[in-house]
LOLUM-35182 format. One record per residue (C-alpha): residue number from 1; residue in three letters; y negated, x negated, z. Coordinates in nm, 4 decimals, decimal comma. Each point is the difference from the previous one (the first is absolute). Example, Ala and Ser with C-alpha at 12.3 -4.5 7.8 and 13.67 -1.06 7.14 Angstrom:
BEGIN
<site><num>1</num><residuo>ALA</residuo><y>0,4500</y><x>-1,2300</x><z>0,7800</z></site>
<site><num>2</num><residuo>SER</residuo><y>-0,3440</y><x>-0,1370</x><z>-0,0660</z></site>
end
This chain:
BEGIN
<site><num>1</num><residuo>UNK</residuo><y>-0,6752</y><x>-0,2526</x><z>-1,3645</z></site>
<site><num>2</num><residuo>UNK</residuo><y>-0,1361</y><x>0,0169</x><z>0,3642</z></site>
<site><num>3</num><residuo>UNK</residuo><y>-0,0128</y><x>-0,3675</x><z>0,0722</z></site>
<site><num>4</num><residuo>UNK</residuo><y>-0,3654</y><x>-0,0392</x><z>-0,0696</z></site>
<site><num>5</num><residuo>UNK</residuo><y>-0,0825</y><x>0,2753</x><z>0,2395</z></site>
<site><num>6</num><residuo>UNK</residuo><y>0,2373</y><x>-0,1395</x><z>0,2616</z></site>
<site><num>7</num><residuo>UNK</residuo><y>-0,1493</y><x>-0,3567</x><z>-0,0373</z></site>
<site><num>8</num><residuo>UNK</residuo><y>-0,3599</y><x>0,1377</x><z>0,0092</z></site>
<site><num>9</num><residuo>UNK</residuo><y>0,0712</y><x>0,1959</x><z>0,3276</z></site>
<site><num>10</num><residuo>UNK</residuo><y>0,1769</y><x>-0,2976</x><z>0,1532</z></site>
<site><num>11</num><residuo>UNK</residuo><y>-0,2993</y><x>-0,2267</x><z>-0,0811</z></site>
<site><num>12</num><residuo>UNK</residuo><y>-0,2570</y><x>0,2572</x><z>0,1289</z></site>
<site><num>13</num><residuo>UNK</residuo><y>0,1922</y><x>0,0969</x><z>0,3159</z></site>
<site><num>14</num><residuo>UNK</residuo><y>0,1323</y><x>-0,3380</x><z>0,0902</z></site>
<site><num>15</num><residuo>UNK</residuo><y>0,3665</y><x>-0,0919</x><z>0,0152</z></site>
<site><num>16</num><residuo>UNK</residuo><y>0,0503</y><x>0,1047</x><z>0,3649</z></site>
<site><num>17</num><residuo>UNK</residuo><y>-0,1448</y><x>0,3536</x><z>-0,0348</z></site>
<site><num>18</num><residuo>UNK</residuo><y>0,1694</y><x>0,0485</x><z>-0,3406</z></site>
<site><num>19</num><residuo>UNK</residuo><y>0,3444</y><x>-0,0992</x><z>0,1296</z></site>
<site><num>20</num><residuo>UNK</residuo><y>-0,0435</y><x>0,2436</x><z>0,2925</z></site>
<site><num>21</num><residuo>UNK</residuo><y>-0,0953</y><x>0,2781</x><z>-0,2468</z></site>
<site><num>22</num><residuo>UNK</residuo><y>0,2851</y><x>-0,0985</x><z>-0,2265</z></site>
<site><num>23</num><residuo>UNK</residuo><y>0,2496</y><x>0,0024</x><z>0,2839</z></site>
<site><num>24</num><residuo>UNK</residuo><y>-0,1119</y><x>0,3462</x><z>0,1083</z></site>
<site><num>25</num><residuo>UNK</residuo><y>0,0389</y><x>0,1301</x><z>-0,3657</z></site>
<site><num>26</num><residuo>UNK</residuo><y>0,3456</y><x>-0,1583</x><z>-0,0279</z></site>
<site><num>27</num><residuo>UNK</residuo><y>0,1026</y><x>0,1575</x><z>0,3333</z></site>
<site><num>28</num><residuo>UNK</residuo><y>-0,1267</y><x>0,3490</x><z>-0,1005</z></site>
<site><num>29</num><residuo>UNK</residuo><y>0,1774</y><x>-0,0269</x><z>-0,3411</z></site>
<site><num>30</num><residuo>UNK</residuo><y>0,3303</y><x>-0,0988</x><z>0,1728</z></site>
<site><num>31</num><residuo>UNK</residuo><y>-0,0478</y><x>0,2866</x><z>0,2428</z></site>
<site><num>32</num><residuo>UNK</residuo><y>-0,0458</y><x>0,2455</x><z>-0,2946</z></site>
<site><num>33</num><residuo>UNK</residuo><y>0,3184</y><x>-0,1363</x><z>-0,1659</z></site>
<site><num>34</num><residuo>UNK</residuo><y>0,1913</y><x>0,0325</x><z>0,3304</z></site>
<site><num>35</num><residuo>UNK</residuo><y>-0,1108</y><x>0,3560</x><z>0,0693</z></site>
<site><num>36</num><residuo>UNK</residuo><y>0,0861</y><x>0,1000</x><z>-0,3549</z></site>
<site><num>37</num><residuo>UNK</residuo><y>0,3443</y><x>-0,1495</x><z>0,0218</z></site>
<site><num>38</num><residuo>UNK</residuo><y>0,0582</y><x>0,1749</x><z>0,3322</z></site>
<site><num>39</num><residuo>UNK</residuo><y>-0,1107</y><x>0,3275</x><z>-0,1650</z></site>
<site><num>40</num><residuo>UNK</residuo><y>0,2150</y><x>-0,0436</x><z>-0,2953</z></site>
<site><num>41</num><residuo>UNK</residuo><y>0,2994</y><x>-0,1518</x><z>0,1945</z></site>
<site><num>42</num><residuo>UNK</residuo><y>0,0011</y><x>-0,3461</x><z>-0,1536</z></site>
<site><num>43</num><residuo>UNK</residuo><y>0,1905</y><x>-0,2579</x><z>0,2141</z></site>
<site><num>44</num><residuo>UNK</residuo><y>-0,1707</y><x>-0,3024</x><z>0,1588</z></site>
<site><num>45</num><residuo>UNK</residuo><y>0,1557</y><x>-0,2474</x><z>-0,2408</z></site>
<site><num>46</num><residuo>UNK</residuo><y>-0,1442</y><x>0,1847</x><z>-0,3009</z></site>
<site><num>47</num><residuo>UNK</residuo><y>-0,3386</y><x>0,0334</x><z>0,1700</z></site>
<site><num>48</num><residuo>UNK</residuo><y>-0,0169</y><x>-0,3749</x><z>0,0362</z></site>
<site><num>49</num><residuo>UNK</residuo><y>0,0753</y><x>-0,0299</x><z>-0,3658</z></site>
<site><num>50</num><residuo>UNK</residuo><y>-0,2908</y><x>0,2392</x><z>-0,0803</z></site>
<site><num>51</num><residuo>UNK</residuo><y>-0,2446</y><x>-0,1998</x><z>0,2226</z></site>
<site><num>52</num><residuo>UNK</residuo><y>0,1020</y><x>-0,3207</x><z>-0,1870</z></site>
<site><num>53</num><residuo>UNK</residuo><y>-0,0527</y><x>0,1787</x><z>-0,3254</z></site>
<site><num>54</num><residuo>UNK</residuo><y>-0,3482</y><x>0,1139</x><z>0,1126</z></site>
<site><num>55</num><residuo>UNK</residuo><y>-0,0759</y><x>-0,3550</x><z>0,1111</z></site>
<site><num>56</num><residuo>UNK</residuo><y>0,1014</y><x>-0,1429</x><z>-0,3448</z></site>
<site><num>57</num><residuo>UNK</residuo><y>-0,1948</y><x>0,2682</x><z>-0,1800</z></site>
<site><num>58</num><residuo>UNK</residuo><y>-0,3043</y><x>-0,0814</x><z>0,2039</z></site>
<site><num>59</num><residuo>UNK</residuo><y>0,0324</y><x>-0,3670</x><z>-0,1087</z></site>
<site><num>60</num><residuo>UNK</residuo><y>0,0302</y><x>0,1093</x><z>-0,3606</z></site>
<site><num>61</num><residuo>UNK</residuo><y>-0,3144</y><x>0,2280</x><z>0,0295</z></site>
<site><num>62</num><residuo>UNK</residuo><y>-0,2008</y><x>-0,2778</x><z>0,1604</z></site>
<site><num>63</num><residuo>UNK</residuo><y>-0,0250</y><x>0,1772</x><z>0,3439</z></site>
<site><num>64</num><residuo>UNK</residuo><y>0,1431</y><x>-0,3143</x><z>0,1639</z></site>
<site><num>65</num><residuo>UNK</residuo><y>-0,2384</y><x>-0,2443</x><z>-0,1712</z></site>
end
């Protein structure tokens, strides 16, 4: 779904810049998940499971193309 956009951006930005941007986005996403889990009271083990789920969903959506 998003793979063509991701590939286009990667080609336009260059791999190094794209990977830096991607790393920042992943870090922000993980931070949001962590803050939400702390707010709701979800334990660390379950949080890790949610982060893995988000990563797998990202692959399916083409965000990790």
